[in-house]
Biopython code that builds the backbone (N, CA, C, O; Angstrom):
import numpy as np
from Bio.PDB.StructureBuilder import StructureBuilder

atoms = [
    (1, "MET", "N", (-32.195, 129.284, 101.553)),
    (1, "MET", "CA", (-32.904, 128.781, 100.385)),
    (1, "MET", "C", (-32.365, 129.482, 99.145)),
    (1, "MET", "O", (-32.337, 130.711, 99.076)),
    (2, "ASN", "N", (-31.945, 128.703, 98.186)),
    (2, "ASN", "CA", (-31.330, 129.255, 96.981)),
    (2, "ASN", "C", (-32.293, 130.047, 96.105)),
    (2, "ASN", "O", (-31.878, 131.009, 95.458)),
    (3, "ASN", "N", (-33.561, 129.668, 96.068)),
    (3, "ASN", "CA", (-34.515, 130.342, 95.188)),
    (3, "ASN", "C", (-35.396, 131.355, 95.901)),
    (3, "ASN", "O", (-36.302, 131.917, 95.285)),
    (4, "CYS", "N", (-35.160, 131.596, 97.154)),
    (4, "CYS", "CA", (-35.998, 132.511, 97.933)),
    (4, "CYS", "C", (-35.650, 133.962, 97.592)),
    (4, "CYS", "O", (-34.513, 134.399, 97.768)),
    (5, "ILE", "N", (-36.640, 134.691, 97.106)),
    (5, "ILE", "CA", (-36.413, 136.083, 96.713)),
    (5, "ILE", "C", (-35.992, 136.949, 97.905)),
    (5, "ILE", "O", (-35.164, 137.847, 97.755)),
    (6, "PHE", "N", (-36.556, 136.687, 99.081)),
    (6, "PHE", "CA", (-36.183, 137.486, 100.246)),
    (6, "PHE", "C", (-34.770, 137.172, 100.709)),
    (6, "PHE", "O", (-34.053, 138.070, 101.151)),
    (7, "CYS", "N", (-34.361, 135.923, 100.618)),
    (7, "CYS", "CA", (-32.971, 135.578, 100.945)),
    (7, "CYS", "C", (-32.015, 136.294, 99.988)),
    (7, "CYS", "O", (-30.953, 136.763, 100.397)),
    (8, "LYS", "N", (-32.398, 136.372, 98.720)),
    (8, "LYS", "CA", (-31.566, 137.072, 97.723)),
    (8, "LYS", "C", (-31.513, 138.570, 98.018)),
    (8, "LYS", "O", (-30.476, 139.203, 97.822)),
    (9, "ILE", "N", (-32.623, 139.138, 98.486)),
    (9, "ILE", "CA", (-32.632, 140.558, 98.859)),
    (9, "ILE", "C", (-31.694, 140.790, 100.039)),
    (9, "ILE", "O", (-30.915, 141.743, 100.033)),
    (10, "ILE", "N", (-31.764, 139.930, 101.048)),
    (10, "ILE", "CA", (-30.890, 140.065, 102.212)),
    (10, "ILE", "C", (-29.422, 139.997, 101.804)),
    (10, "ILE", "O", (-28.597, 140.745, 102.330)),
    (11, "LYS", "N", (-29.087, 139.101, 100.863)),
    (11, "LYS", "CA", (-27.707, 138.936, 100.397)),
    (11, "LYS", "C", (-27.264, 140.057, 99.460)),
    (11, "LYS", "O", (-26.080, 140.144, 99.134)),
    (12, "GLY", "N", (-28.177, 140.912, 99.021)),
    (12, "GLY", "CA", (-27.851, 141.989, 98.095)),
    (12, "GLY", "C", (-27.852, 141.554, 96.641)),
    (12, "GLY", "O", (-27.406, 142.304, 95.772)),
    (13, "GLU", "N", (-28.342, 140.364, 96.363)),
    (13, "GLU", "CA", (-28.391, 139.855, 94.988)),
    (13, "GLU", "C", (-29.540, 140.469, 94.197)),
    (13, "GLU", "O", (-29.496, 140.513, 92.967)),
    (14, "ILE", "N", (-30.555, 140.936, 94.890)),
    (14, "ILE", "CA", (-31.693, 141.627, 94.278)),
    (14, "ILE", "C", (-31.806, 142.964, 94.984)),
    (14, "ILE", "O", (-31.787, 143.010, 96.214)),
    (15, "PRO", "N", (-31.924, 144.061, 94.235)),
    (15, "PRO", "CA", (-31.995, 145.371, 94.880)),
    (15, "PRO", "C", (-33.313, 145.568, 95.631)),
    (15, "PRO", "O", (-34.343, 144.989, 95.285)),
    (16, "SER", "N", (-33.245, 146.395, 96.659)),
    (16, "SER", "CA", (-34.435, 146.762, 97.426)),
    (16, "SER", "C", (-34.224, 148.163, 97.980)),
    (16, "SER", "O", (-33.106, 148.678, 98.004)),
    (17, "GLN", "N", (-35.309, 148.759, 98.417)),
    (17, "GLN", "CA", (-35.230, 150.069, 99.070)),
    (17, "GLN", "C", (-35.184, 149.836, 100.575)),
    (17, "GLN", "O", (-36.195, 149.952, 101.268)),
    (18, "LYS", "N", (-34.002, 149.506, 101.062)),
    (18, "LYS", "CA", (-33.808, 149.198, 102.481)),
    (18, "LYS", "C", (-34.074, 150.429, 103.332)),
    (18, "LYS", "O", (-33.656, 151.539, 103.003)),
    (19, "ILE", "N", (-34.788, 150.203, 104.445)),
    (19, "ILE", "CA", (-34.958, 151.289, 105.399)),
    (19, "ILE", "C", (-34.379, 150.936, 106.762)),
    (19, "ILE", "O", (-34.189, 151.814, 107.604)),
    (20, "TYR", "N", (-34.094, 149.645, 106.985)),
    (20, "TYR", "CA", (-33.545, 149.242, 108.275)),
    (20, "TYR", "C", (-32.888, 147.875, 108.142)),
    (20, "TYR", "O", (-33.340, 147.016, 107.385)),
    (21, "GLU", "N", (-31.800, 147.696, 108.904)),
    (21, "GLU", "CA", (-31.144, 146.394, 108.959)),
    (21, "GLU", "C", (-30.373, 146.295, 110.263)),
    (21, "GLU", "O", (-29.740, 147.254, 110.702)),
    (22, "ASP", "N", (-30.436, 145.122, 110.872)),
    (22, "ASP", "CA", (-29.590, 144.821, 112.015)),
    (22, "ASP", "C", (-29.167, 143.358, 111.891)),
    (22, "ASP", "O", (-29.326, 142.761, 110.826)),
    (23, "ASP", "N", (-28.643, 142.786, 112.938)),
    (23, "ASP", "CA", (-28.150, 141.404, 112.880)),
    (23, "ASP", "C", (-29.254, 140.382, 112.646)),
    (23, "ASP", "O", (-28.986, 139.294, 112.136)),
    (24, "LEU", "N", (-30.495, 140.715, 113.010)),
    (24, "LEU", "CA", (-31.590, 139.746, 112.952)),
    (24, "LEU", "C", (-32.597, 139.967, 111.840)),
    (24, "LEU", "O", (-33.169, 139.009, 111.320)),
    (25, "VAL", "N", (-32.822, 141.233, 111.467)),
    (25, "VAL", "CA", (-33.886, 141.535, 110.503)),
    (25, "VAL", "C", (-33.434, 142.520, 109.428)),
    (25, "VAL", "O", (-32.431, 143.222, 109.559)),
    (26, "TYR", "N", (-34.223, 142.531, 108.366)),
    (26, "TYR", "CA", (-34.021, 143.438, 107.241)),
    (26, "TYR", "C", (-35.399, 144.001, 106.906)),
    (26, "TYR", "O", (-36.370, 143.247, 106.833)),
    (27, "ALA", "N", (-35.500, 145.311, 106.702)),
    (27, "ALA", "CA", (-36.780, 145.938, 106.374)),
    (27, "ALA", "C", (-36.623, 146.790, 105.125)),
    (27, "ALA", "O", (-35.622, 147.483, 104.945)),
    (28, "PHE", "N", (-37.636, 146.724, 104.266)),
    (28, "PHE", "CA", (-37.573, 147.444, 102.993)),
    (28, "PHE", "C", (-38.977, 147.773, 102.503)),
    (28, "PHE", "O", (-39.961, 147.183, 102.951)),
    (29, "HIS", "N", (-39.054, 148.723, 101.576)),
    (29, "HIS", "CA", (-40.326, 149.123, 100.987)),
    (29, "HIS", "C", (-40.844, 148.017, 100.062)),
    (29, "HIS", "O", (-40.091, 147.452, 99.269)),
    (30, "ASP", "N", (-42.133, 147.720, 100.178)),
    (30, "ASP", "CA", (-42.773, 146.747, 99.295)),
    (30, "ASP", "C", (-42.817, 147.323, 97.881)),
    (30, "ASP", "O", (-43.102, 148.507, 97.699)),
    (31, "ILE", "N", (-42.531, 146.481, 96.876)),
    (31, "ILE", "CA", (-42.522, 146.980, 95.489)),
    (31, "ILE", "C", (-43.929, 147.152, 94.916)),
    (31, "ILE", "O", (-44.102, 147.800, 93.883)),
    (32, "ALA", "N", (-44.928, 146.580, 95.573)),
    (32, "ALA", "CA", (-46.322, 146.743, 95.152)),
    (32, "ALA", "C", (-47.136, 147.158, 96.382)),
    (32, "ALA", "O", (-47.900, 146.355, 96.919)),
    (33, "PRO", "N", (-46.976, 148.400, 96.825)),
    (33, "PRO", "CA", (-47.586, 148.813, 98.092)),
    (33, "PRO", "C", (-49.115, 148.738, 98.084)),
    (33, "PRO", "O", (-49.773, 149.092, 97.106)),
    (34, "ALA", "N", (-49.654, 148.262, 99.212)),
    (34, "ALA", "CA", (-51.101, 148.175, 99.402)),
    (34, "ALA", "C", (-51.608, 149.340, 100.250)),
    (34, "ALA", "O", (-52.802, 149.425, 100.536)),
    (35, "ALA", "N", (-50.713, 150.231, 100.649)),
    (35, "ALA", "CA", (-51.052, 151.408, 101.452)),
    (35, "ALA", "C", (-49.971, 152.453, 101.200)),
    (35, "ALA", "O", (-48.900, 152.122, 100.691)),
    (36, "PRO", "N", (-50.240, 153.710, 101.549)),
    (36, "PRO", "CA", (-49.216, 154.741, 101.363)),
    (36, "PRO", "C", (-47.875, 154.397, 102.008)),
    (36, "PRO", "O", (-46.821, 154.701, 101.449)),
    (37, "VAL", "N", (-47.910, 153.769, 103.174)),
    (37, "VAL", "CA", (-46.693, 153.248, 103.802)),
    (37, "VAL", "C", (-46.837, 151.732, 103.821)),
    (37, "VAL", "O", (-47.782, 151.203, 104.405)),
    (38, "HIS", "N", (-45.908, 151.038, 103.188)),
    (38, "HIS", "CA", (-45.954, 149.564, 103.149)),
    (38, "HIS", "C", (-44.519, 149.049, 103.207)),
    (38, "HIS", "O", (-43.787, 149.061, 102.218)),
    (39, "ILE", "N", (-44.149, 148.599, 104.394)),
    (39, "ILE", "CA", (-42.796, 148.108, 104.660)),
    (39, "ILE", "C", (-42.870, 146.613, 104.945)),
    (39, "ILE", "O", (-43.798, 146.150, 105.608)),
    (40, "LEU", "N", (-41.906, 145.866, 104.452)),
    (40, "LEU", "CA", (-41.777, 144.452, 104.786)),
    (40, "LEU", "C", (-40.635, 144.300, 105.780)),
    (40, "LEU", "O", (-39.557, 144.866, 105.598)),
    (41, "ILE", "N", (-40.884, 143.537, 106.822)),
    (41, "ILE", "CA", (-39.862, 143.248, 107.839)),
    (41, "ILE", "C", (-39.651, 141.745, 107.817)),
    (41, "ILE", "O", (-40.575, 140.969, 108.062)),
    (42, "ILE", "N", (-38.410, 141.343, 107.516)),
    (42, "ILE", "CA", (-38.124, 139.915, 107.359)),
    (42, "ILE", "C", (-36.940, 139.508, 108.235)),
    (42, "ILE", "O", (-35.994, 140.277, 108.405)),
    (43, "PRO", "N", (-36.998, 138.300, 108.787)),
    (43, "PRO", "CA", (-35.833, 137.814, 109.518)),
    (43, "PRO", "C", (-34.731, 137.424, 108.544)),
    (43, "PRO", "O", (-35.010, 137.005, 107.420)),
    (44, "LYS", "N", (-33.508, 137.558, 108.961)),
    (44, "LYS", "CA", (-32.388, 137.148, 108.110)),
    (44, "LYS", "C", (-32.272, 135.630, 108.043)),
    (44, "LYS", "O", (-31.660, 135.091, 107.121)),
    (45, "THR", "N", (-32.855, 134.944, 109.012)),
    (45, "THR", "CA", (-32.907, 133.491, 109.002)),
    (45, "THR", "C", (-34.087, 133.068, 108.138)),
    (45, "THR", "O", (-35.191, 133.589, 108.295)),
    (46, "HIS", "N", (-33.862, 132.133, 107.234)),
    (46, "HIS", "CA", (-34.969, 131.666, 106.398)),
    (46, "HIS", "C", (-35.894, 130.755, 107.209)),
    (46, "HIS", "O", (-35.510, 129.674, 107.653)),
    (47, "ILE", "N", (-37.113, 131.230, 107.380)),
    (47, "ILE", "CA", (-38.189, 130.464, 108.001)),
    (47, "ILE", "C", (-39.361, 130.595, 107.026)),
    (47, "ILE", "O", (-39.768, 131.717, 106.726)),
    (48, "PRO", "N", (-39.911, 129.502, 106.527)),
    (48, "PRO", "CA", (-40.945, 129.597, 105.498)),
    (48, "PRO", "C", (-42.198, 130.381, 105.906)),
    (48, "PRO", "O", (-42.706, 131.172, 105.111)),
    (49, "CYS", "N", (-42.695, 130.180, 107.108)),
    (49, "CYS", "CA", (-43.884, 130.902, 107.555)),
    (49, "CYS", "C", (-44.002, 130.801, 109.070)),
    (49, "CYS", "O", (-43.254, 130.066, 109.714)),
    (50, "LEU", "N", (-44.938, 131.539, 109.625)),
    (50, "LEU", "CA", (-45.101, 131.569, 111.074)),
    (50, "LEU", "C", (-45.343, 130.174, 111.651)),
    (50, "LEU", "O", (-44.892, 129.870, 112.755)),
    (51, "GLN", "N", (-46.045, 129.340, 110.915)),
    (51, "GLN", "CA", (-46.343, 127.988, 111.377)),
    (51, "GLN", "C", (-45.075, 127.153, 111.556)),
    (51, "GLN", "O", (-45.092, 126.152, 112.273)),
    (52, "GLU", "N", (-44.000, 127.545, 110.925)),
    (52, "GLU", "CA", (-42.729, 126.817, 111.004)),
    (52, "GLU", "C", (-41.829, 127.304, 112.138)),
    (52, "GLU", "O", (-40.728, 126.787, 112.323)),
    (53, "THR", "N", (-42.295, 128.299, 112.898)),
    (53, "THR", "CA", (-41.473, 128.790, 114.000)),
    (53, "THR", "C", (-41.520, 127.826, 115.179)),
    (53, "THR", "O", (-42.437, 127.016, 115.313)),
    (54, "GLU", "N", (-40.512, 127.940, 116.017)),
    (54, "GLU", "CA", (-40.356, 127.090, 117.201)),
    (54, "GLU", "C", (-40.201, 127.995, 118.419)),
    (54, "GLU", "O", (-40.004, 129.201, 118.269)),
    (55, "PRO", "N", (-40.288, 127.433, 119.617)),
    (55, "PRO", "CA", (-40.053, 128.244, 120.812)),
    (55, "PRO", "C", (-38.700, 128.967, 120.790)),
    (55, "PRO", "O", (-38.557, 130.026, 121.400)),
    (56, "THR", "N", (-37.718, 128.407, 120.099)),
    (56, "THR", "CA", (-36.410, 129.063, 120.008)),
    (56, "THR", "C", (-36.468, 130.364, 119.207)),
    (56, "THR", "O", (-35.533, 131.164, 119.266)),
    (57, "HIS", "N", (-37.537, 130.585, 118.468)),
    (57, "HIS", "CA", (-37.705, 131.809, 117.675)),
    (57, "HIS", "C", (-38.419, 132.918, 118.451)),
    (57, "HIS", "O", (-38.675, 133.988, 117.898)),
    (58, "GLN", "N", (-38.741, 132.678, 119.714)),
    (58, "GLN", "CA", (-39.508, 133.642, 120.491)),
    (58, "GLN", "C", (-38.845, 135.022, 120.520)),
    (58, "GLN", "O", (-39.522, 136.027, 120.300)),
    (59, "ALA", "N", (-37.567, 135.090, 120.779)),
    (59, "ALA", "CA", (-36.878, 136.388, 120.834)),
    (59, "ALA", "C", (-36.872, 137.063, 119.465)),
    (59, "ALA", "O", (-37.036, 138.279, 119.374)),
    (60, "LEU", "N", (-36.687, 136.292, 118.415)),
    (60, "LEU", "CA", (-36.704, 136.846, 117.057)),
    (60, "LEU", "C", (-38.065, 137.446, 116.738)),
    (60, "LEU", "O", (-38.143, 138.550, 116.198)),
    (61, "LEU", "N", (-39.137, 136.733, 117.064)),
    (61, "LEU", "CA", (-40.483, 137.234, 116.783)),
    (61, "LEU", "C", (-40.761, 138.514, 117.566)),
    (61, "LEU", "O", (-41.359, 139.450, 117.033)),
    (62, "GLY", "N", (-40.337, 138.560, 118.813)),
    (62, "GLY", "CA", (-40.478, 139.789, 119.593)),
    (62, "GLY", "C", (-39.666, 140.928, 119.001)),
    (62, "GLY", "O", (-40.113, 142.075, 118.974)),
    (63, "HIS", "N", (-38.473, 140.606, 118.529)),
    (63, "HIS", "CA", (-37.610, 141.619, 117.914)),
    (63, "HIS", "C", (-38.259, 142.196, 116.653)),
    (63, "HIS", "O", (-38.174, 143.398, 116.402)),
    (64, "ILE", "N", (-38.896, 141.349, 115.876)),
    (64, "ILE", "CA", (-39.581, 141.814, 114.665)),
    (64, "ILE", "C", (-40.665, 142.818, 115.030)),
    (64, "ILE", "O", (-40.771, 143.871, 114.402)),
    (65, "LEU", "N", (-41.467, 142.505, 116.035)),
    (65, "LEU", "CA", (-42.542, 143.418, 116.426)),
    (65, "LEU", "C", (-42.003, 144.723, 117.016)),
    (65, "LEU", "O", (-42.558, 145.792, 116.762)),
    (66, "LEU", "N", (-40.943, 144.646, 117.789)),
    (66, "LEU", "CA", (-40.342, 145.873, 118.322)),
    (66, "LEU", "C", (-39.693, 146.700, 117.210)),
    (66, "LEU", "O", (-39.661, 147.929, 117.281)),
    (67, "THR", "N", (-39.180, 146.024, 116.192)),
    (67, "THR", "CA", (-38.643, 146.739, 115.023)),
    (67, "THR", "C", (-39.776, 147.449, 114.293)),
    (67, "THR", "O", (-39.607, 148.585, 113.851)),
    (68, "ALA", "N", (-40.923, 146.801, 114.161)),
    (68, "ALA", "CA", (-42.082, 147.439, 113.523)),
    (68, "ALA", "C", (-42.484, 148.702, 114.292)),
    (68, "ALA", "O", (-42.766, 149.739, 113.692)),
    (69, "LYS", "N", (-42.506, 148.606, 115.602)),
    (69, "LYS", "CA", (-42.838, 149.768, 116.442)),
    (69, "LYS", "C", (-41.841, 150.902, 116.203)),
    (69, "LYS", "O", (-42.235, 152.056, 116.034)),
    (70, "LYS", "N", (-40.567, 150.573, 116.189)),
    (70, "LYS", "CA", (-39.505, 151.567, 115.966)),
    (70, "LYS", "C", (-39.667, 152.224, 114.595)),
    (70, "LYS", "O", (-39.584, 153.446, 114.475)),
    (71, "LEU", "N", (-39.897, 151.417, 113.570)),
    (71, "LEU", "CA", (-40.035, 151.955, 112.214)),
    (71, "LEU", "C", (-41.279, 152.824, 112.086)),
    (71, "LEU", "O", (-41.247, 153.857, 111.417)),
    (72, "ALA", "N", (-42.374, 152.416, 112.724)),
    (72, "ALA", "CA", (-43.590, 153.231, 112.689)),
    (72, "ALA", "C", (-43.321, 154.609, 113.279)),
    (72, "ALA", "O", (-43.790, 155.616, 112.748)),
    (73, "SER", "N", (-42.579, 154.657, 114.358)),
    (73, "SER", "CA", (-42.226, 155.948, 114.960)),
    (73, "SER", "C", (-41.335, 156.758, 114.027)),
    (73, "SER", "O", (-41.573, 157.946, 113.810)),
    (74, "GLU", "N", (-40.306, 156.112, 113.474)),
    (74, "GLU", "CA", (-39.380, 156.810, 112.575)),
    (74, "GLU", "C", (-40.066, 157.299, 111.302)),
    (74, "GLU", "O", (-39.686, 158.334, 110.754)),
    (75, "LEU", "N", (-41.063, 156.571, 110.830)),
    (75, "LEU", "CA", (-41.784, 156.943, 109.612)),
    (75, "LEU", "C", (-42.897, 157.949, 109.893)),
    (75, "LEU", "O", (-43.549, 158.428, 108.965)),
    (76, "GLY", "N", (-43.118, 158.271, 111.162)),
    (76, "GLY", "CA", (-44.115, 159.262, 111.528)),
    (76, "GLY", "C", (-45.551, 158.768, 111.456)),
    (76, "GLY", "O", (-46.467, 159.576, 111.302)),
    (77, "VAL", "N", (-45.771, 157.473, 111.563)),
    (77, "VAL", "CA", (-47.130, 156.934, 111.470)),
    (77, "VAL", "C", (-47.619, 156.333, 112.788)),
    (77, "VAL", "O", (-48.758, 155.872, 112.871)),
    (78, "ALA", "N", (-46.783, 156.334, 113.799)),
    (78, "ALA", "CA", (-47.142, 155.679, 115.061)),
    (78, "ALA", "C", (-48.366, 156.328, 115.716)),
    (78, "ALA", "O", (-49.234, 155.624, 116.232)),
    (79, "GLU", "N", (-48.442, 157.639, 115.701)),
    (79, "GLU", "CA", (-49.547, 158.312, 116.386)),
    (79, "GLU", "C", (-50.870, 158.135, 115.672)),
    (79, "GLU", "O", (-51.900, 157.969, 116.326)),
    (80, "GLU", "N", (-50.873, 158.165, 114.346)),
    (80, "GLU", "CA", (-52.119, 157.979, 113.596)),
    (80, "GLU", "C", (-52.542, 156.523, 113.559)),
    (80, "GLU", "O", (-53.730, 156.227, 113.439)),
    (81, "GLY", "N", (-51.596, 155.622, 113.659)),
    (81, "GLY", "CA", (-51.896, 154.201, 113.671)),
    (81, "GLY", "C", (-51.327, 153.472, 112.476)),
    (81, "GLY", "O", (-51.080, 154.053, 111.419)),
    (82, "TYR", "N", (-51.130, 152.197, 112.672)),
    (82, "TYR", "CA", (-50.578, 151.348, 111.633)),
    (82, "TYR", "C", (-51.056, 149.926, 111.860)),
    (82, "TYR", "O", (-51.603, 149.608, 112.916)),
    (83, "ARG", "N", (-50.853, 149.086, 110.886)),
    (83, "ARG", "CA", (-51.269, 147.688, 110.947)),
    (83, "ARG", "C", (-50.067, 146.806, 110.670)),
    (83, "ARG", "O", (-49.239, 147.112, 109.812)),
    (84, "ILE", "N", (-49.980, 145.695, 111.416)),
    (84, "ILE", "CA", (-48.968, 144.676, 111.175)),
    (84, "ILE", "C", (-49.704, 143.438, 110.678)),
    (84, "ILE", "O", (-50.634, 142.965, 111.332)),
    (85, "VAL", "N", (-49.296, 142.908, 109.522)),
    (85, "VAL", "CA", (-49.969, 141.763, 108.914)),
    (85, "VAL", "C", (-48.951, 140.674, 108.628)),
    (85, "VAL", "O", (-47.842, 140.935, 108.162)),
    (86, "ASN", "N", (-49.361, 139.443, 108.921)),
    (86, "ASN", "CA", (-48.573, 138.268, 108.551)),
    (86, "ASN", "C", (-49.516, 137.271, 107.913)),
    (86, "ASN", "O", (-50.532, 136.904, 108.505)),
    (87, "ASN", "N", (-49.188, 136.832, 106.715)),
    (87, "ASN", "CA", (-49.950, 135.786, 106.040)),
    (87, "ASN", "C", (-49.178, 134.491, 106.189)),
    (87, "ASN", "O", (-47.971, 134.445, 105.951)),
    (88, "CYS", "N", (-49.883, 133.434, 106.584)),
    (88, "CYS", "CA", (-49.217, 132.154, 106.815)),
    (88, "CYS", "C", (-49.881, 131.087, 105.962)),
    (88, "CYS", "O", (-50.971, 130.609, 106.276)),
    (89, "GLY", "N", (-49.213, 130.724, 104.886)),
    (89, "GLY", "CA", (-49.725, 129.689, 103.995)),
    (89, "GLY", "C", (-50.357, 130.263, 102.740)),
    (89, "GLY", "O", (-50.798, 131.412, 102.705)),
    (90, "GLU", "N", (-50.386, 129.438, 101.723)),
    (90, "GLU", "CA", (-50.884, 129.861, 100.412)),
    (90, "GLU", "C", (-52.333, 130.353, 100.457)),
    (90, "GLU", "O", (-52.659, 131.361, 99.830)),
    (91, "LYS", "N", (-53.202, 129.658, 101.189)),
    (91, "LYS", "CA", (-54.612, 130.051, 101.232)),
    (91, "LYS", "C", (-54.838, 131.351, 101.992)),
    (91, "LYS", "O", (-55.907, 131.951, 101.878)),
    (92, "SER", "N", (-53.857, 131.796, 102.761)),
    (92, "SER", "CA", (-53.982, 133.077, 103.475)),
    (92, "SER", "C", (-53.529, 134.244, 102.609)),
    (92, "SER", "O", (-53.735, 135.405, 102.963)),
    (93, "GLY", "N", (-52.914, 133.932, 101.476)),
    (93, "GLY", "CA", (-52.401, 134.981, 100.603)),
    (93, "GLY", "C", (-50.891, 135.099, 100.607)),
    (93, "GLY", "O", (-50.338, 135.979, 99.949)),
    (94, "GLN", "N", (-50.210, 134.219, 101.345)),
    (94, "GLN", "CA", (-48.749, 134.273, 101.358)),
    (94, "GLN", "C", (-48.232, 133.875, 99.977)),
    (94, "GLN", "O", (-48.578, 132.815, 99.456)),
    (95, "THR", "N", (-47.404, 134.734, 99.394)),
    (95, "THR", "CA", (-46.850, 134.454, 98.066)),
    (95, "THR", "C", (-45.344, 134.225, 98.095)),
    (95, "THR", "O", (-44.803, 133.571, 97.204)),
    (96, "VAL", "N", (-44.667, 134.751, 99.098)),
    (96, "VAL", "CA", (-43.238, 134.502, 99.275)),
    (96, "VAL", "C", (-43.096, 133.701, 100.563)),
    (96, "VAL", "O", (-43.485, 134.161, 101.636)),
    (97, "PHE", "N", (-42.543, 132.511, 100.448)),
    (97, "PHE", "CA", (-42.477, 131.612, 101.591)),
    (97, "PHE", "C", (-41.181, 131.791, 102.377)),
    (97, "PHE", "O", (-40.343, 130.896, 102.486)),
    (98, "HIS", "N", (-41.072, 132.991, 102.909)),
    (98, "HIS", "CA", (-40.040, 133.424, 103.855)),
    (98, "HIS", "C", (-40.813, 134.300, 104.827)),
    (98, "HIS", "O", (-41.423, 135.289, 104.420)),
    (99, "LEU", "N", (-40.795, 133.952, 106.090)),
    (99, "LEU", "CA", (-41.553, 134.694, 107.091)),
    (99, "LEU", "C", (-41.363, 136.192, 106.899)),
    (99, "LEU", "O", (-40.236, 136.673, 106.780)),
    (100, "HIS", "N", (-42.464, 136.922, 106.869)),
    (100, "HIS", "CA", (-42.387, 138.372, 106.744)),
    (100, "HIS", "C", (-43.637, 139.017, 107.319)),
    (100, "HIS", "O", (-44.717, 138.429, 107.351)),
    (101, "PHE", "N", (-43.448, 140.235, 107.767)),
    (101, "PHE", "CA", (-44.529, 141.014, 108.340)),
    (101, "PHE", "C", (-44.645, 142.317, 107.550)),
    (101, "PHE", "O", (-43.645, 142.959, 107.225)),
    (102, "HIS", "N", (-45.878, 142.686, 107.254)),
    (102, "HIS", "CA", (-46.163, 143.929, 106.550)),
    (102, "HIS", "C", (-46.485, 145.007, 107.583)),
    (102, "HIS", "O", (-47.319, 144.793, 108.463)),
    (103, "LEU", "N", (-45.841, 146.143, 107.481)),
    (103, "LEU", "CA", (-46.199, 147.325, 108.263)),
    (103, "LEU", "C", (-46.926, 148.242, 107.300)),
    (103, "LEU", "O", (-46.336, 148.745, 106.344)),
    (104, "LEU", "N", (-48.204, 148.457, 107.551)),
    (104, "LEU", "CA", (-49.055, 149.249, 106.668)),
    (104, "LEU", "C", (-49.580, 150.466, 107.415)),
    (104, "LEU", "O", (-49.969, 150.367, 108.578)),
    (105, "ALA", "N", (-49.590, 151.608, 106.747)),
    (105, "ALA", "CA", (-50.100, 152.828, 107.374)),
    (105, "ALA", "C", (-50.502, 153.831, 106.300)),
    (105, "ALA", "O", (-50.175, 153.685, 105.122)),
    (106, "GLY", "N", (-51.221, 154.852, 106.751)),
    (106, "GLY", "CA", (-51.626, 155.911, 105.847)),
    (106, "GLY", "C", (-52.975, 155.677, 105.204)),
    (106, "GLY", "O", (-53.330, 156.353, 104.239)),
    (107, "ASP", "N", (-53.725, 154.734, 105.724)),
    (107, "ASP", "CA", (-55.055, 154.421, 105.230)),
    (107, "ASP", "C", (-55.907, 154.092, 106.445)),
    (107, "ASP", "O", (-55.378, 153.848, 107.529)),
    (108, "THR", "N", (-57.221, 154.083, 106.269)),
    (108, "THR", "CA", (-58.081, 153.798, 107.416)),
    (108, "THR", "C", (-58.308, 152.303, 107.608)),
    (108, "THR", "O", (-58.647, 151.874, 108.711)),
    (109, "PHE", "N", (-58.133, 151.515, 106.579)),
    (109, "PHE", "CA", (-58.314, 150.059, 106.666)),
    (109, "PHE", "C", (-59.679, 149.681, 107.211)),
    (109, "PHE", "O", (-59.829, 148.652, 107.870)),
    (110, "SER", "N", (-60.666, 150.506, 106.938)),
    (110, "SER", "CA", (-61.994, 150.289, 107.522)),
    (110, "SER", "C", (-62.658, 149.001, 107.046)),
    (110, "SER", "O", (-63.535, 148.479, 107.735)),
    (111, "LYS", "N", (-62.271, 148.479, 105.901)),
    (111, "LYS", "CA", (-62.901, 147.280, 105.369)),
    (111, "LYS", "C", (-62.167, 146.002, 105.782)),
    (111, "LYS", "O", (-62.605, 144.898, 105.460)),
    (112, "LEU", "N", (-61.075, 146.155, 106.479)),
    (112, "LEU", "CA", (-60.298, 144.992, 106.900)),
    (112, "LEU", "C", (-60.514, 144.727, 108.383)),
    (112, "LEU", "O", (-60.830, 145.637, 109.149)),
    (113, "VAL", "N", (-60.344, 143.491, 108.770)),
    (113, "VAL", "CA", (-60.478, 143.116, 110.178)),
    (113, "VAL", "C", (-59.282, 143.615, 110.945)),
    (113, "VAL", "O", (-59.193, 143.406, 112.155)),
]
sb = StructureBuilder()
sb.init_structure("model")
sb.init_model(0)
sb.init_chain("A")
sb.init_seg("    ")
for serial, (resi, resn, name, xyz) in enumerate(atoms, 1):
    if name == "N":
        sb.init_residue(resn, " ", resi, " ")
    sb.init_atom(name, np.array(xyz, "f"), 0.0, 1.0, " ", f" {name:<3s}", serial, name[0])
structure = sb.get_structure()
């Protein structure tokens, strides 16, 4: 997608604070963090949202979650706990229509489900 901000970040057209990259995903610090640790994990393939995934994306989705686990350990938040969030669609709060998962940690999140 030519106008997708996350696609531009993956291509290096927009700067980001990258913390991880492999053949399938790119992870970086959120520019407006909602928690002390707030990382975005995005697939390099443009998929608008979770609802647009297909059975062929099963390995990619698993890879994203295993990457979140790895990053939580590397960031030192795995033992205290962390949250993985995905918003799907405008009414859920999704603002960038490129599939992404938030890794949040360093807060109790007591008011959230």
